[in-house]
C-alpha positions, 0 to 999 in steps of 0.5 A: 500500500502506498503512502498518502501524498505529502501534505503541504506545510501550513506552519510559518518558520519562526526565528530560533530563540531559546525563549521563543516558545514562552513569548509565543502569542496566545493566539498562535498555534503550538507546533504539532510534533509526532514522536514515531512510536516504532518500539525503540526509544525513550519515547515518554521522556521525549514526549514530556521534554517536547511538551515542556518547550511548547510542542503539541505532541502525539506518540504514534506510528500512524503514517498519516499523522507522521506525514502531516505533523510540523515536525517528526522525531525519530527516537532510538535506543538499542541495536542499529539493525533492530531499530531499522527493522522496527522502522520498516515494520511501521513504514517509518523509513518511507515516512522519513524519506517522504518528509525530507523530500518535501523539506519537512523537518525531522529530528533523529535522537541517538540510534534515531540519528545513527540510522540516518547513515548508510550502514551500521556494523555491530558484532561483525554484522553490517546492516543498511541504514536510511542512507540520508548521509554517507558513513558507517556507524561502528563501535567506538575505539576508546578505552571505556565503552559504552560512553555514558555521561556528560560531554562537551561538543564542538559546535560549528559556526552558524548552528541553529539548534545549538544557539545559546548552548554552544558551550554546554554539556550533553548527556550521552549513552552509546557504544557506537557512533559515526566516526567520520562524515562525508559530504557526498551530496550529488549537488555539492558543486552547486553554488546554492548547496549548503553543506551540513553542519557537523558537531563533534565530540570526543570520548576517551583519553588524550592519547587514545579515544574516539572523535565522533559525530555528535550532531548534524544539521542538514536542511530539514534533517537534524539529529543528535547522538546524545539525548537532549531529553536527558540533558537538562536545561541545555537539552531543553534549549536545543529542543526548544530551538528546533520546535520554534523553527517548525 
């Protein structure tokens, strides 16, 4: 069964501002956000965190709702291959593709970010991802794995989702990550092309550790390896920045 047509975006882009939700006029409609419920992810904490920053949130696997929402959040915890299987089971892979093709915002969190890459390798088994970005998600090359706890990140100039929290720490819990990022867009030679903004983090010691992709902002697609819903005020500001852009 084919997916329904992608609905036009009826929202108006807002200026990204950590306090934008609080200052939204009484007559303004709260952005509608769907958290994709496909069996993997800290969905309840994500829903609560998004509601606290002003979103009207629905937790569902319904394709119509996911396509119609102002924003779609793809959470994810556990194994790369299992998350991909869960996404395909609810046709979430098609929903993500359709939304991005129409310029509609998508936010991936943790393994929800990892599956945006071409491939994931776990225990010697390679699995296909959604292929939105070129790259391989692999086990961290660090003395202690998993990487669990608070870490600072290297935010590039011009980041919108990190506005106001560029120097803050965020909460990570993962054993795998993309440790390289290849631009690889077919239209990279086009002068109108805007390359993705990649935020990096480091786990390990000064002599041995892994530098990995902590977040990516790429047009309508944004994603974080860390858990903004567990990252206190900094994570709330990041989510608010994303919600107020819808």
